[in-house]
N, C-alpha and C positions, 0 to 999 in steps of 0.2 A: 504493500499500500504506499503510495507516494506522500510525501510530507507536503502539506499545504500551509504556507505562512500568510497568505492573503486571500480574502473572498471579495469578490466584486458582486455587489447586490443591486438589482435593477427592478424597481416596481414598474409594473406595465398595465395599462388599461386602454384597450382598443388601440394598440400601438402597431398594428400590422404594417402601416405605411412607412414607419421609420426605424423599428427595432432591429431590422435586418442590417442596416448600416452600423448600428451600434454594436451588434455582435460581431460583424466582420472586423471592425476597428479593434475590438478586444482580442480577436483571434490573431491579430498582427501586431501585438505589443512587443516591444524589445525588451520586456522585463525578463531577467535571467532565472528568477526562481519560479517555483510551481505556484500557480494561483487557480482558484476556481471561479466560475461565473454562475450566479443563481438569478434567475428571472422569477419574480413572484407575480403571477398574473392575478390582478385584483378584480375578477369577475368579468373579463372582457367578453363582448358579444360579437367580435369580428374574427379575423383569421390569425390573431396573435399566436395561438397555439401552433398553427401549421408553420408559421415563419420560424418560430423558436426551435421547433422540432427538426428543421433542417440543419440545425447546428448540434450534432450529437454530443459534443463535449460540454454543452451547457446544461445545467440542472434546471428543470422546469417544475414549478409547483404553482398550484391554483388555490385561491381562496374566494370566499363570497366577497362581494364588493364591500370594502370597509374604509377605503381611502389609503393614500400613499404612506402615511405614517405607520399604519397597521401593516402594510405590505413590507415596508423596510424592516420593522421589527420582526415579522415572520422570517424573513430572509437571514436576519442576524442570529436568530435562534438556530437556524440550521447550518450556519457557517462553520467551517473548520478552522478558518485562518485566525491568527492572533490579531491580524489587522482587517478592518472592514472598510472597503472602498465603495462609495455610493456614487452613482450617476443615474440619469433618467433615460427613458426609452426613446426620447427625441433628442438625445445627444450623441455626438460622434467623437470619442476620445482620440486624441492625437496618439501617434505610435509610442511616444515616450511619456504617455500619461501616468502609468503606474510607477515607472521609474522616477519621475519627478516628485510624485506625492510621497513615496517612500523616503526619498533623499531628504525631504523637509523635516524628518523626524530628527535628523542629525544637526539641525541648525540650533546654535545657541548651546548654553551649558545645562545639560540635563542631569547634573548632579544636584541641581536646585530642587526644592520641593515642587515649585511650579513648572514641572517638565512639560514639554509639548505633548498634549494628548490628541491633537487634531491638526491635520495638515489640509488647508482648503485651496482649491484651484480657481481658475477663471474661466471666462467664456470666449470662444470664438463664434463665428457665425456660419450656419450651414446653408442659409438661403439669402445670399447678398444680393441676388437679382430684385428683391422686393424693397420698395422705398420704406415702408413702415418698419420692416425688420431691420433695415439699415439704421434707421433712426433710434430704434430701441437698443440696438447694439452699441451705437455711438455713445449713448448715455450711460450704459453699463461700463464701457471702457473708461469713460470720464470719471466715473465714480471709483473704479478700481485704480486708476492711476492717481487721482487727486485726493481721494478720501481714505482709502484702506491702508492702514499702516502694516508693518511687517507682522505685528501681532495684534490682530484685531480682536473684537468680542463678539463677532457674528460671522456666519458663513452661510452659504446656500447649499441645500440638500442635493443639488444637481452635480456637485463635484467636490467631494472631500473624502478624507481617509481618517478613520479614528481607531485608536486602540481598543480592542474588544472589551478589555476590562474596564476602560473608562466609559464606554457605551452603556455596559451593564450596570456600572456603579451609579449612574445618574437615571437609570430607568429607561433608557432608549427614548425614542419619540413619543410624545404625548398624543395618544389617539383621540383625545378630546378635540383635536384639530382634524376634522374628517376630510378636509380638502387640502389641496397643495397651497398652503398660505399660513405662515406663522409657526408651523411646526419645526422648521429649521432654525428660526430665531430662538424659539423656546429651548431647543436643545443645546444651542450655542451658549445661551445665558447660564443654563444649569452646569455646563462643563466648566465655564469660567468661574462661576460661584463656587464650584468644588475644588478650585485651585490648580486647574490645568490650564495650559496656554494653548492658543490657536495660532498656528503659523500660516501666513498667507503666501503660498508658493505660486508666484505669478506665471512661471513657465509651464505649469500643469494645466493644460488646456482640454476643454471639450467644445467642439463645435455644436451650436444649438440651432434648432429650428424656431427662430423667434416669430411671434404672431404676425400673420400677413393681413388679417382682416381687423379693421378698426373695432367692429362691434364685439369680436371675441376678446381683443385686448381689453376694452373697457369692462367687459364682464369679469375678466381677471382682477382688474383693479378695484372694482366694487368689492370682490371677495377679499382682497387684501386689506381694504378699509375696514370691512366687517369683522374680521378675525383679529385685526390690530387691537381692537378694544379688549378682547380676552387677553391678548398678549401683554398689554400694558397693565391690565388688572393683575395678571400672574407676576409681572416683573416691572413694577411702577417706577423703578430707577431708570428704565430705558425710554421713557417718554420723550426725553430730550434728543434721542437719536443714538446710533451705535456706529460701528465702522463703516456701514453702508448708508444708512439714512443720515440726513443732516437738517439743518434748520429750515431749508426750503420745504421739505417734506412735512415739517411741523406746521409752518405758518400757512401753507396752502389751504389746509382744511378750514380753519376760521375764516380766512379770507373768502373762500368759496361760499361758506355759510353766510357771510355778510351779504354777498351778492344775491343769494336766493332770498334772504330775509328782507332785503331791500326791494326785490321784485314783489314780494307779498305785500309789504307795506305800501308800495306804490298802487296796488290794486285796491286794497281794502282801507287804507288810512290816509290817503291823499299825498304820500311822499312823491316827490317829483321823480318820475322814471328817468329824466335827463340827468338828475343829480346822481342817481344810482349808476347810470353809465359813465358819468363823468368821473365820480370819486371812487368807484369800486370796479366796475367791469373794464373800463379803458386801462387802468393801471395794472390790473391783474393780467389782461391780455398783452400788454406791452412787455410786462415782466416776464411772462412765458415765452414770448418771441426772443427776447434778449437772451434768455437762458438757453433756448434752442439754437440761436446763432453761436453762442459760446460752445455748445456742445458738438455741434455738427460742422461748423465752419463753412457752410454753404448757404447762400442767402434764400433761394427758393425752397430748398429743403427745410430750412428753418421755419419759413412761413407755415409750411404744412405741419411740421412737428410742434410749433408753438401752438397751433390750433388743437392738436391732439394733447398737448400737455394741460391746455385750458380745460378741455373735456375730462381729462383724467382728474384734475383737481376736484372738479364737480362731482364726478362719479365716486371718488374716494371719500368725498364728504358725505354723500348720501350713504355709502356703505358704512362709514364710521358711525353715522347718526343711527342707522339701522342696528348696528351692533350694540350701541349703548341701550337702545330700547329692548333688544333681545336679552341682553345681560341683566337689565333691571327687572324685566318680566321673569326671568329664570330665577332670580333672587327672591322675588315676591312669591312665586309658586312654591319655592323651597321653604319659606317661612310660614306659609299656611298650615 
C-alpha cells in the first residue's frame, strides 16, 4: 500500500462542464510525492459522475445535497493524507500548484508556537474572453496584490492547503453555512484564533471560471451579503475587514442603504429626488467608476465595471439587510 502524504479534496455539484479540466490538471502535477484526489459529489443531477469516473485514479463519493462545507468535511474524513488541499470543481490548478502550496509550509520559523497551519493560494482566469470575467479577475488580482499580506487572517476555499490536525482541531468547515459563502472566512478566523498562521503563497495558482452573466454574479453577491451577517455575528472582531475585504466593502452597504432610503422618502415624504440623486446616487456612482478605473486601467471597461460595482453594492445591501432580518427572526423563534 503506497504512502499518501497529501489529499486533494474537491466538492462538486452539477460540475460536469468543468471538472474534467480540474482532474486533468491534477493528473499532470509535478509534485514528486504520492497524493490522492477525492471528489465529493454533493447530490449532482447532471453527468458529474460520468466525467469523474473517466479518471480511474480519482476517488468518487456521493452524498445528499448539503452544501460545499459539508462536502469538504466529508472528503476530509476520508482523506489519508496529513495535508489536505482544497480546490473547486470550476478551478484548473497550475502544474506546480501542489508543489507551491506544500513549499509554503517551510516559510518562516516553525519553531514558534504560531507555526503555519495553512498555505493559501491565488486565482488565475480560465475564461479571459469574457468581459465580466476579466473585470472580476482584475479586482481579485488588485486585492491580492495591494491588500493581502504574506500572513493574512483569511483565505478562500477554492485554493488552500491545511494540516489535517489543524483542520480537525478547529472542527473543519461550519455546515451552518449551507452555500458557498462565509464558510471559508469562518474557518480562517477559527484557525487564526487557535494560534496558527496562514501563509499566502502567491505563486500557487488555480485558473477559475469567473461568472460571465451579470445576473448570476449579482445572485452570488446577494448571498455573500446575506451570510456575512452570520459571519460577523460569529466573529464580531472582523466587521472592519480582514486580509481580503477593506474599508470600501464596509462603507458601500450603508451608502447604498442611504440611496434606497432616500428613494423611499422621496416617494412617501416629499424629499427631493434630485437631492437624493445629487448627494447620494451621483457620488456613489462616481466613486464606483473611479474604483473600476483604478482596478482595470481601461476606460471603457471601467465604465461597464463601475456600473456592475454600483449594482453589487445595492445587491449586497439587500442581502445584508435580509440576513439581519433572518438572524433576528431565528433568535426570536429560539427564545419562544
